[in-house]
Z-matrix of the N, CA and C atoms (Angstrom, degrees):
N
C 1 1.442
C 2 1.527 1 108.68
N 3 1.273 2 115.81 1 145.63
C 4 1.463 3 119.87 2 -175.02
C 5 1.513 4 111.79 3 -77.69
N 6 1.313 5 114.16 4 156.83
C 7 1.458 6 121.04 5 176.72
C 8 1.525 7 110.63 6 -61.68
N 9 1.326 8 117.29 7 -33.51
C 10 1.465 9 121.17 8 179.53
C 11 1.523 10 109.94 9 -64.59
N 12 1.311 11 117.86 10 -42.95
C 13 1.466 12 121.79 11 178.13
C 14 1.525 13 110.13 12 -65.85
N 15 1.331 14 117.07 13 -43.48
C 16 1.459 15 120.53 14 178.35
C 17 1.526 16 110.80 15 -60.94
N 18 1.323 17 116.93 16 -43.53
C 19 1.463 18 120.47 17 178.41
C 20 1.533 19 110.27 18 -59.53
N 21 1.315 20 116.51 19 -43.57
C 22 1.466 21 120.77 20 -179.93
C 23 1.535 22 110.47 21 -63.39
N 24 1.321 23 117.25 22 -39.68
C 25 1.462 24 120.87 23 178.96
C 26 1.532 25 110.99 24 -65.86
N 27 1.314 26 117.03 25 -40.44
C 28 1.467 27 120.87 26 178.67
C 29 1.522 28 110.38 27 -67.99
N 30 1.318 29 117.14 28 -43.14
C 31 1.461 30 120.03 29 177.81
C 32 1.526 31 110.85 30 -61.98
N 33 1.331 32 117.53 31 -36.47
C 34 1.467 33 121.57 32 175.36
C 35 1.526 34 110.23 33 -64.33
N 36 1.335 35 117.26 34 -40.60
C 37 1.465 36 120.93 35 176.82
C 38 1.534 37 110.20 36 -60.21
N 39 1.326 38 117.26 37 -43.50
C 40 1.461 39 120.91 38 178.98
C 41 1.537 40 110.62 39 -62.95
N 42 1.325 41 117.24 40 -41.46
C 43 1.467 42 121.17 41 178.03
C 44 1.529 43 110.88 42 -65.57
N 45 1.315 44 116.36 43 -39.06
C 46 1.468 45 121.26 44 177.55
C 47 1.522 46 110.30 45 -62.50
N 48 1.337 47 116.73 46 -42.18
C 49 1.466 48 120.59 47 177.76
C 50 1.527 49 111.41 48 -63.13
N 51 1.311 50 117.79 49 -43.50
C 52 1.467 51 121.00 50 179.15
C 53 1.530 52 109.77 51 -61.73
N 54 1.324 53 117.22 52 -44.06
C 55 1.468 54 121.14 53 179.17
C 56 1.525 55 110.35 54 -65.91
N 57 1.328 56 117.42 55 -38.79
C 58 1.465 57 121.09 56 179.85
C 59 1.525 58 111.10 57 -62.82
N 60 1.321 59 117.31 58 -37.52
C 61 1.466 60 119.98 59 176.17
C 62 1.526 61 110.46 60 -67.29
N 63 1.310 62 117.09 61 -42.96
C 64 1.465 63 120.53 62 179.22
C 65 1.528 64 110.91 63 -62.64
N 66 1.332 65 116.42 64 -37.75
C 67 1.460 66 121.91 65 -176.83
C 68 1.529 67 113.79 66 -91.24
N 69 1.332 68 116.86 67 -2.22
C 70 1.480 69 121.77 68 -176.16
C 71 1.536 70 110.28 69 58.00
N 72 1.320 71 116.34 70 43.01
C 73 1.465 72 123.19 71 -178.19
C 74 1.533 73 109.54 72 -93.29
N 75 1.324 74 115.61 73 91.34
C 76 1.465 75 121.89 74 -177.09
C 77 1.523 76 111.43 75 -57.63
N 78 1.320 77 116.49 76 -46.53
C 79 1.469 78 120.29 77 -175.50
C 80 1.524 79 111.86 78 -60.92
N 81 1.318 80 117.77 79 -41.59
C 82 1.468 81 120.65 80 -179.90
C 83 1.523 82 110.93 81 -66.30
N 84 1.319 83 117.29 82 -36.03
C 85 1.462 84 120.13 83 177.93
C 86 1.516 85 110.07 84 -66.68
N 87 1.313 86 117.30 85 -50.10
C 88 1.467 87 121.71 86 -178.82
C 89 1.525 88 110.85 87 -60.87
N 90 1.321 89 116.81 88 -38.98
C 91 1.474 90 122.29 89 -178.09
C 92 1.528 91 112.39 90 -63.59
N 93 1.330 92 117.70 91 -23.38
C 94 1.467 93 121.05 92 -177.62
C 95 1.527 94 113.00 93 -73.40
N 96 1.333 95 117.40 94 -13.18
C 97 1.463 96 123.03 95 -175.26
C 98 1.524 97 111.23 96 -111.65
N 99 1.344 98 115.63 97 150.95
C 100 1.459 99 118.50 98 169.64
C 101 1.525 100 108.19 99 -74.27
N 102 1.300 101 115.62 100 159.02
C 103 1.463 102 120.56 101 -177.27
C 104 1.527 103 112.35 102 -60.48
N 105 1.339 104 116.89 103 -31.80
C 106 1.461 105 121.22 104 -176.82
C 107 1.525 106 113.00 105 -107.81
N 108 1.327 107 117.29 106 23.67
C 109 1.466 108 121.29 107 -178.24
C 110 1.528 109 110.89 108 -55.60
N 111 1.319 110 115.55 109 140.09
C 112 1.462 111 121.70 110 174.20
C 113 1.524 112 106.52 111 -89.19
N 114 1.343 113 115.81 112 123.60
C 115 1.458 114 119.86 113 -173.78
C 116 1.525 115 109.84 114 -125.93
N 117 1.333 116 114.10 115 120.63
C 118 1.457 117 122.83 116 172.05
C 119 1.524 118 105.73 117 -118.11
N 120 1.328 119 116.02 118 87.55
C 121 1.459 120 118.12 119 -176.83
C 122 1.521 121 111.28 120 -105.26
N 123 1.314 122 116.86 121 -170.05
C 124 1.457 123 121.37 122 -173.47
C 125 1.529 124 112.77 123 -72.62
N 126 1.323 125 117.26 124 -25.61
C 127 1.473 126 121.08 125 -176.96
C 128 1.530 127 110.56 126 -89.46
N 129 1.340 128 116.53 127 151.30
C 130 1.473 129 119.44 128 173.47
C 131 1.526 130 109.93 129 -62.65
N 132 1.308 131 118.43 130 155.79
C 133 1.460 132 129.08 131 3.87
C 134 1.531 133 111.34 132 -79.45
N 135 1.320 134 116.26 133 -170.34
C 136 1.467 135 119.84 134 -179.35
C 137 1.517 136 112.17 135 -62.15
N 138 1.307 137 117.20 136 -31.58
C 139 1.453 138 120.53 137 179.22
C 140 1.505 139 110.66 138 -167.87
N 141 1.327 140 114.74 139 163.83
C 142 1.458 141 120.02 140 177.27
C 143 1.524 142 109.74 141 -157.23
N 144 1.308 143 115.25 142 167.04
C 145 1.465 144 121.86 143 176.41
C 146 1.519 145 108.05 144 -111.81
N 147 1.303 146 116.10 145 126.57
C 148 1.455 147 121.28 146 179.55
C 149 1.513 148 112.00 147 85.73
N 150 1.303 149 113.80 148 156.88
C 151 1.460 150 120.51 149 179.56
C 152 1.526 151 107.29 150 -107.72
N 153 1.313 152 116.07 151 130.69
C 154 1.454 153 121.28 152 -175.54
C 155 1.528 154 109.42 153 -96.43
N 156 1.334 155 115.71 154 117.05
C 157 1.455 156 121.81 155 -177.16
C 158 1.529 157 111.71 156 -55.78
N 159 1.334 158 117.64 157 -44.46
C 160 1.468 159 120.90 158 -177.88
C 161 1.528 160 111.77 159 -65.26
N 162 1.330 161 117.02 160 -38.05
C 163 1.469 162 120.37 161 177.89
C 164 1.524 163 110.88 162 -66.13
N 165 1.343 164 116.23 163 -40.78
C 166 1.465 165 120.02 164 177.86
C 167 1.530 166 109.78 165 -63.18
N 168 1.329 167 116.82 166 -44.78
C 169 1.468 168 121.06 167 -179.65
C 170 1.528 169 110.89 168 -61.34
N 171 1.329 170 117.18 169 -43.17
C 172 1.470 171 120.82 170 179.96
C 173 1.527 172 110.51 171 -64.05
N 174 1.337 173 116.98 172 -41.48
C 175 1.460 174 119.82 173 179.17
C 176 1.530 175 110.58 174 -65.02
N 177 1.327 176 117.29 175 -45.46
C 178 1.463 177 120.15 176 178.81
C 179 1.529 178 110.93 177 -60.12
N 180 1.339 179 116.87 178 -38.70
C 181 1.462 180 121.27 179 179.88
C 182 1.526 181 112.47 180 -65.38
N 183 1.334 182 117.39 181 -19.12
C 184 1.466 183 120.13 182 179.82
C 185 1.528 184 112.08 183 -79.59
N 186 1.320 185 117.20 184 -4.97
C 187 1.461 186 122.36 185 179.83
C 188 1.517 187 110.16 186 -103.33
N 189 1.325 188 116.09 187 139.90
C 190 1.458 189 122.55 188 176.43
C 191 1.521 190 107.83 189 -95.43
N 192 1.307 191 116.97 190 99.81
C 193 1.455 192 119.84 191 179.81
C 194 1.517 193 111.81 192 90.30
N 195 1.325 194 115.53 193 -166.72
C 196 1.467 195 120.39 194 -173.40
C 197 1.525 196 113.57 195 -67.82
N 198 1.316 197 114.43 196 148.52
C 199 1.459 198 122.45 197 171.36
C 200 1.524 199 104.99 198 -103.98
N 201 1.311 200 116.55 199 118.67
C 202 1.466 201 120.43 200 -179.06
C 203 1.524 202 108.81 201 -96.19
N 204 1.316 203 115.19 202 122.04
C 205 1.461 204 120.89 203 179.47
C 206 1.528 205 108.34 204 -122.87
N 207 1.324 206 115.20 205 121.97
C 208 1.461 207 121.80 206 179.86
C 209 1.521 208 108.64 207 -128.94
N 210 1.310 209 116.46 208 145.28
C 211 1.463 210 121.19 209 179.71
C 212 1.528 211 109.62 210 -117.84
N 213 1.330 212 115.04 211 143.88
C 214 1.463 213 120.50 212 173.83
C 215 1.523 214 108.10 213 -132.27
N 216 1.313 215 115.63 214 167.88
C 217 1.467 216 121.70 215 -177.22
C 218 1.529 217 110.83 216 50.93
N 219 1.319 218 116.22 217 42.60
C 220 1.465 219 121.33 218 -177.36
C 221 1.520 220 109.71 219 -75.65
N 222 1.316 221 114.63 220 131.68
C 223 1.461 222 122.22 221 173.26
C 224 1.521 223 106.52 222 -121.30
N 225 1.318 224 117.27 223 128.32
C 226 1.459 225 121.90 224 -179.20
C 227 1.518 226 108.91 225 -132.54
N 228 1.320 227 115.68 226 124.80
C 229 1.462 228 122.15 227 177.26
C 230 1.514 229 108.50 228 -121.46
N 231 1.328 230 116.64 229 131.58
C 232 1.465 231 122.33 230 179.20
C 233 1.517 232 108.46 231 -120.48
N 234 1.315 233 116.20 232 125.76
C 235 1.470 234 122.67 233 177.56
C 236 1.526 235 107.94 234 -132.66
N 237 1.323 236 116.72 235 99.27
C 238 1.456 237 120.02 236 -179.31
C 239 1.522 238 110.88 237 65.00
N 240 1.351 239 115.73 238 -125.32
C 241 1.466 240 120.86 239 -178.74
C 242 1.522 241 113.43 240 -94.11
N 243 1.344 242 116.66 241 11.81
C 244 1.464 243 121.13 242 177.63
C 245 1.524 244 109.36 243 -123.32
N 246 1.323 245 114.92 244 147.88
C 247 1.461 246 120.50 245 177.57
C 248 1.518 247 108.79 246 -147.86
N 249 1.320 248 115.72 247 154.63
C 250 1.453 249 119.64 248 173.58
C 251 1.518 250 108.86 249 -140.29
N 252 1.324 251 113.16 250 150.56
C 253 1.455 252 120.37 251 -176.35
C 254 1.520 253 109.07 252 -141.23
N 255 1.320 254 115.31 253 144.47
C 256 1.462 255 120.10 254 171.77
C 257 1.518 256 107.35 255 -131.46
N 258 1.328 257 115.47 256 151.47
C 259 1.459 258 120.11 257 -178.35
C 260 1.518 259 110.06 258 -162.64
N 261 1.312 260 114.85 259 161.98
C 262 1.457 261 122.17 260 165.84
C 263 1.528 262 104.60 261 -97.90
N 264 1.322 263 116.45 262 126.36
C 265 1.454 264 121.22 263 -171.40
C 266 1.523 265 110.39 264 -117.21
N 267 1.310 266 115.20 265 137.39
C 268 1.464 267 121.52 266 177.19
C 269 1.529 268 108.72 267 -114.00
N 270 1.328 269 115.95 268 129.42
C 271 1.462 270 121.80 269 178.18
C 272 1.523 271 107.93 270 -120.89
N 273 1.343 272 115.07 271 127.20
C 274 1.462 273 121.03 272 -178.16
C 275 1.517 274 110.14 273 -134.85
N 276 1.307 275 115.05 274 150.15
C 277 1.452 276 120.65 275 175.97
C 278 1.510 277 109.97 276 163.39
N 279 1.305 278 115.47 277 -171.10
C 280 1.463 279 121.51 278 -178.79
C 281 1.524 280 107.96 279 -114.73
N 282 1.312 281 115.19 280 123.56
C 283 1.461 282 121.15 281 -178.06
C 284 1.524 283 108.11 282 -134.27
N 285 1.333 284 116.38 283 126.15
C 286 1.455 285 119.33 284 -179.89
C 287 1.509 286 112.39 285 58.56
N 288 1.309 287 118.00 286 39.22
C 289 1.468 288 126.69 287 -179.81
C 290 1.532 289 113.87 288 64.65
N 291 1.321 290 117.83 289 14.44
C 292 1.468 291 121.40 290 175.82
C 293 1.525 292 110.32 291 -121.54
N 294 1.322 293 114.93 292 141.13
C 295 1.462 294 120.14 293 175.55
C 296 1.526 295 109.02 294 -71.33
N 297 1.314 296 115.81 295 132.65
C 298 1.471 297 122.21 296 176.97
C 299 1.525 298 108.36 297 -113.91
N 300 1.306 299 116.52 298 140.41
C 301 1.465 300 121.92 299 178.15
C 302 1.517 301 106.81 300 -155.48
N 303 1.304 302 116.71 301 105.24
C 304 1.468 303 119.09 302 -178.17
C 305 1.523 304 111.55 303 -141.95
N 306 1.317 305 113.86 304 152.53
C 307 1.456 306 122.91 305 175.57
C 308 1.526 307 108.55 306 -108.66
N 309 1.318 308 116.14 307 146.22
C 310 1.459 309 121.32 308 174.82
C 311 1.527 310 108.81 309 -152.30
N 312 1.311 311 114.92 310 171.33
C 313 1.465 312 121.46 311 -177.85
C 314 1.527 313 109.02 312 -99.51
N 315 1.320 314 116.19 313 140.26
C 316 1.459 315 121.19 314 -179.14
C 317 1.522 316 110.35 315 -131.02
N 318 1.320 317 115.92 316 131.38
C 319 1.461 318 122.14 317 169.98
C 320 1.520 319 107.04 318 -126.86
N 321 1.323 320 116.07 319 129.56
C 322 1.458 321 121.74 320 179.62
C 323 1.521 322 109.88 321 -125.60
N 324 1.308 323 116.16 322 140.09
C 325 1.457 324 122.37 323 170.29
C 326 1.526 325 106.38 324 -115.50
N 327 1.311 326 115.85 325 135.68
C 328 1.456 327 121.18 326 -177.38
C 329 1.520 328 110.35 327 -126.59
N 330 1.328 329 115.37 328 153.91
C 331 1.465 330 121.11 329 176.60
C 332 1.529 331 107.76 330 -134.75
N 333 1.323 332 114.63 331 139.86
C 334 1.455 333 120.19 332 177.02
C 335 1.525 334 107.99 333 -95.53
N 336 1.323 335 115.25 334 117.24
C 337 1.460 336 121.89 335 -179.70
C 338 1.520 337 108.24 336 -130.67
N 339 1.308 338 116.30 337 131.49
C 340 1.473 339 121.15 338 -178.97
C 341 1.526 340 111.27 339 52.06
N 342 1.323 341 115.97 340 38.97
C 343 1.455 342 121.45 341 175.61
C 344 1.513 343 115.50 342 79.00
N 345 1.345 344 118.31 343 5.27
C 346 1.462 345 121.90 344 -177.10
C 347 1.531 346 110.51 345 -120.49
N 348 1.325 347 116.86 346 132.75
C 349 1.456 348 121.53 347 172.99
C 350 1.520 349 108.37 348 -83.43
N 351 1.347 350 116.19 349 130.09
C 352 1.453 351 122.16 350 178.19
C 353 1.525 352 108.77 351 -138.08
N 354 1.328 353 115.45 352 152.30
C 355 1.459 354 121.17 353 178.21
C 356 1.524 355 108.71 354 -78.02
N 357 1.342 356 116.06 355 127.04
C 358 1.465 357 121.17 356 178.18
C 359 1.528 358 111.65 357 -108.57
N 360 1.325 359 116.01 358 -16.28
C 361 1.468 360 120.44 359 178.86
C 362 1.522 361 108.17 360 -153.05
N 363 1.328 362 115.66 361 130.93
C 364 1.463 363 121.57 362 176.89
C 365 1.515 364 108.50 363 -129.85
N 366 1.327 365 115.17 364 132.33
C 367 1.464 366 120.04 365 175.33
C 368 1.517 367 107.38 366 -132.93
N 369 1.336 368 115.61 367 116.78
C 370 1.453 369 120.80 368 174.79
C 371 1.518 370 108.05 369 -120.07
N 372 1.324 371 115.86 370 145.85
C 373 1.463 372 118.55 371 -178.39
C 374 1.519 373 110.60 372 -157.90
N 375 1.318 374 114.31 373 158.22
C 376 1.461 375 121.53 374 168.83
C 377 1.524 376 106.39 375 -119.39
N 378 1.332 377 117.29 376 144.29
C 379 1.462 378 118.02 377 174.45
C 380 1.527 379 109.34 378 -69.61
N 381 1.321 380 116.05 379 166.95
C 382 1.461 381 119.08 380 175.57
C 383 1.515 382 108.57 381 -127.40
N 384 1.321 383 113.89 382 155.97
C 385 1.460 384 119.71 383 -179.19
C 386 1.524 385 109.61 384 -73.50
N 387 1.320 386 115.86 385 130.26
C 388 1.456 387 122.96 386 -176.21
C 389 1.531 388 111.02 387 -93.65
N 390 1.336 389 116.65 388 29.61
C 391 1.458 390 122.10 389 -177.42
C 392 1.528 391 112.84 390 -96.28
N 393 1.320 392 115.95 391 10.98
C 394 1.461 393 120.33 392 -178.21
C 395 1.515 394 113.08 393 97.15
N 396 1.332 395 116.74 394 -15.32
C 397 1.468 396 119.42 395 179.31
C 398 1.532 397 110.97 396 -82.77
N 399 1.319 398 116.80 397 -27.36
C 400 1.463 399 124.11 398 -178.44
C 401 1.529 400 112.19 399 57.32
N 402 1.328 401 116.43 400 25.42
C 403 1.462 402 120.90 401 176.91
C 404 1.517 403 109.45 402 -70.90
N 405 1.335 404 115.05 403 140.33
C 406 1.453 405 119.87 404 173.87
C 407 1.523 406 108.36 405 -64.28
N 408 1.323 407 116.14 406 136.08
C 409 1.463 408 121.43 407 -177.52
C 410 1.527 409 109.53 408 -90.36
N 411 1.326 410 115.72 409 67.50
C 412 1.467 411 120.14 410 -178.33
C 413 1.524 412 112.39 411 -83.35
N 414 1.311 413 118.29 412 2.15
C 415 1.455 414 121.92 413 179.57
C 416 1.535 415 112.81 414 -96.61
N 417 1.319 416 117.79 415 4.48
C 418 1.459 417 121.05 416 -179.30
C 419 1.525 418 110.25 417 -76.72
N 420 1.306 419 116.54 418 152.41
C 421 1.463 420 123.13 419 178.61
C 422 1.519 421 108.87 420 -128.13
N 423 1.303 422 116.50 421 146.73
C 424 1.473 423 120.82 422 178.23
C 425 1.516 424 110.08 423 -84.31
């Protein structure tokens, strides 16, 4: 299969994930990951293996309405059955009766297995202020 087709399939996966967050579709989110995916996301703990359906459902339930996730400065490289992507990601929505709007960094590694692209590694992060406060810099904009 061509790299162009693989890129299109991965971009479709990313669009499916964005729609799944907007629709609070737990199953579509979980389906995007391999069972043993290494995940370093914004929430504690520092890392974990696999995506937990119940944790995803609880997090989605903490949002009032759609969660809008958009990526900019996306870089996607496909080499055979492996791919990696980096982006600046914006997440917006209403959580706990407050509007949320934050940018963070995303790196994803994907593997094509049995004809399906799935996320095998996710790393999301926000920088922190190096002024001694060590506050997360969630007020930055791309």
